[in-house]
C-alpha positions as CSV (number, residue, x, y, z in Angstrom):
1,M,38.3,25.9,-26.5
2,R,37.0,26.1,-23.0
3,I,35.1,28.7,-21.0
4,I,37.3,30.0,-18.0
5,T,34.7,32.5,-16.7
6,T,31.2,33.7,-17.6
7,N,30.8,37.4,-17.0
8,L,27.9,39.9,-16.6
9,G,27.7,43.6,-16.3
10,D,25.4,46.1,-14.8
11,R,24.3,49.5,-16.3
12,K,26.9,52.0,-14.8
13,E,27.4,55.7,-15.2
14,V,30.9,56.9,-15.2
15,N,32.1,60.4,-15.2
16,W,34.7,60.5,-17.9
17,K,36.4,63.9,-18.2
18,G,33.2,65.9,-17.1
19,K,30.9,63.8,-19.3
20,I,28.5,61.1,-17.9
21,I,29.0,57.9,-19.9
22,T,26.4,55.1,-19.5
23,T,27.9,51.6,-20.1
24,G,27.7,47.9,-19.5
25,I,31.5,47.3,-20.1
26,F,32.3,46.7,-16.5
27,K,31.8,42.9,-16.3
28,Y,32.3,40.6,-13.4
29,S,32.6,36.8,-13.2
30,V,29.6,34.9,-12.0
31,D,29.5,31.4,-10.4
32,T,26.2,30.4,-11.7
33,P,25.4,29.3,-15.3
34,I,24.4,32.2,-17.6
35,F,21.5,32.1,-20.2
36,L,22.5,32.9,-23.8
37,D,19.3,34.2,-25.5
38,T,18.8,35.1,-29.2
39,E,19.9,38.7,-28.9
40,T,21.6,39.0,-25.6
41,V,22.9,37.4,-22.5
42,K,20.2,37.4,-19.7
43,G,21.1,39.6,-16.8
44,D,23.9,41.5,-18.8
45,A,23.2,45.2,-19.3
46,I,23.4,46.5,-22.9
47,C,23.3,50.3,-22.9
48,D,23.9,51.0,-26.6
49,R,21.6,48.8,-28.6
50,E,22.9,50.5,-31.9
51,H,26.3,48.8,-31.4
52,H,25.9,46.0,-28.9
53,G,23.6,43.0,-28.7
54,G,21.2,41.8,-31.4
55,I,21.2,38.7,-33.5
56,D,24.7,38.8,-34.9
57,Q,26.4,40.0,-31.6
58,A,24.4,38.3,-28.9
59,V,27.5,37.0,-27.1
60,Y,31.1,38.3,-27.0
61,A,34.0,36.1,-26.1
62,F,37.6,37.1,-25.5
63,S,40.7,34.9,-24.9
64,L,42.4,34.8,-21.6
65,K,45.8,34.5,-23.5
66,H,45.3,37.9,-25.0
67,Y,45.3,39.4,-21.5
68,D,49.0,38.9,-21.2
69,Y,49.8,41.3,-24.0
70,F,47.6,44.0,-22.5
71,K,48.8,43.4,-18.9
72,K,52.4,44.4,-20.0
73,L,50.9,47.7,-21.3
74,Y,48.7,48.3,-18.3
75,P,50.6,46.6,-15.3
76,D,48.9,49.0,-12.7
77,L,45.3,48.0,-13.5
78,D,43.4,45.7,-11.2
79,W,42.9,42.9,-13.7
80,E,39.9,40.7,-13.6
81,N,38.2,38.5,-16.2
82,G,35.6,40.4,-18.1
83,M,37.9,43.5,-18.5
84,F,37.4,43.7,-22.2
85,G,33.5,43.6,-21.8
86,E,33.4,39.9,-22.8
87,N,30.6,37.6,-21.7
88,L,32.8,34.5,-22.0
89,T,36.5,34.6,-21.1
90,M,38.0,31.7,-23.1
91,D,41.2,29.8,-22.4
92,D,42.5,30.0,-26.1
93,L,40.3,31.7,-28.5
94,D,42.3,32.4,-31.7
95,E,40.8,34.9,-34.2
96,T,43.2,33.7,-36.9
97,Q,41.7,30.3,-36.8
98,L,38.0,31.1,-36.5
99,H,36.0,31.6,-39.6
100,V,32.7,33.4,-40.0
101,G,30.0,30.6,-39.9
102,D,32.1,28.2,-37.8
103,T,29.6,26.7,-35.4
104,F,30.1,25.2,-31.9
105,K,28.0,23.3,-29.4
106,V,28.8,24.4,-25.8
107,G,26.7,23.6,-22.7
108,E,23.1,23.7,-24.0
109,V,23.7,26.2,-26.8
110,V,24.8,26.2,-30.5
111,L,26.8,29.3,-31.4
112,E,27.9,30.5,-34.8
113,V,31.0,32.8,-35.3
114,T,29.7,36.1,-36.9
115,K,32.2,39.1,-36.6
116,P,35.1,40.7,-34.7
117,R,34.5,43.3,-32.1
118,Q,35.4,46.9,-33.0
119,P,36.7,48.8,-29.9
120,C,35.0,52.0,-28.9
121,M,35.7,54.7,-26.5
122,K,34.0,52.8,-23.7
123,L,37.0,50.4,-23.7
124,G,39.2,53.5,-23.0
125,V,36.8,54.4,-20.2
126,R,37.2,50.9,-18.7
127,F,41.0,51.1,-19.0
128,Q,41.0,54.8,-17.9
129,N,43.1,55.5,-20.8
130,M,42.0,56.0,-24.5
131,K,45.3,54.7,-25.8
132,I,43.9,51.3,-25.4
133,V,41.4,51.7,-28.3
134,K,44.3,52.1,-30.8
135,Q,46.4,49.5,-29.1
136,F,43.5,47.2,-29.4
137,W,43.0,48.0,-33.0
138,N,46.8,47.3,-33.7
139,T,46.4,43.5,-32.8
140,T,44.3,40.8,-34.1
141,F,43.0,40.2,-30.6
142,S,39.5,41.4,-31.3
143,G,37.5,38.7,-29.6
144,V,34.6,37.1,-31.4
145,Y,30.9,37.9,-31.6
146,F,28.5,34.8,-31.8
147,K,24.9,34.5,-32.8
148,L,22.8,31.8,-31.1
149,L,21.4,29.0,-33.2
150,Q,20.1,27.3,-30.0
151,T,19.6,29.2,-26.8
152,G,20.4,27.8,-23.4
153,Y,22.8,27.9,-20.4
154,V,26.7,27.8,-20.3
155,K,29.0,27.9,-17.4
156,S,32.6,27.9,-16.5
157,G,34.5,24.8,-17.5
158,D,32.1,24.1,-20.6
159,Q,34.1,23.0,-23.8
160,F,33.5,24.2,-27.2
161,E,32.9,21.4,-29.5
162,Q,33.1,22.4,-33.3
163,I,30.1,20.9,-35.3
164,K,30.7,23.0,-38.5
165,S,33.8,24.4,-40.1
166,C,33.8,27.1,-42.8
167,P,37.3,27.4,-44.1
168,E,36.1,29.0,-47.3
169,N,34.9,32.1,-45.3
170,P,37.4,34.8,-44.0
171,T,38.7,34.4,-40.5
172,I,37.8,37.0,-37.7
173,A,41.4,38.4,-37.9
174,E,41.3,38.9,-41.7
175,I,37.9,40.8,-41.2
176,Y,39.3,42.8,-38.3
177,V,42.5,43.8,-40.1
178,G,40.5,44.8,-43.1
179,K,38.3,47.1,-41.0
180,R,41.3,48.6,-39.4
181,I,42.9,49.4,-42.8
182,K,39.5,50.7,-44.1
183,K,39.4,53.0,-41.1
184,G,43.0,54.2,-41.8
185,I,44.1,53.2,-38.2
186,K,47.9,53.0,-38.0
């Protein structure tokens, strides 16, 4: 796995059907290294601390390969890396192959796989269509949250080197599908 782009977002207020929504999901690629800290990415806005950031979801990564699936559903959008709110757009992140506890060295940091992302209505705001939330749920393309075992900088082009494998643990895709079933999403 390799980082294609690093992405940050600013705090943004959006009028969604007459209601003001405050979000940090509108990410943009940056050309400089970004600092991955214990509970967040430095310079990245987190507007809902209850559901974003923190030890177990300090960094969110999403695969560029997954973009192809969603681009077919939303061909008229102005696509750019960071569209899914990810801090790291990866070349080939596969949730069916990543297990909770798998650990990677990348740039100056050490990251541990923790959980899948659960889509919320802010993804719908970003896509200007709430259908994306259910469409996102009905894939295994959840992306991956990581916690930091060692903080530091990463940049575009950095390679992920696996330093610990935990095949005895469930994959991110297995957890994600389980959550979808538990929520009754069809």
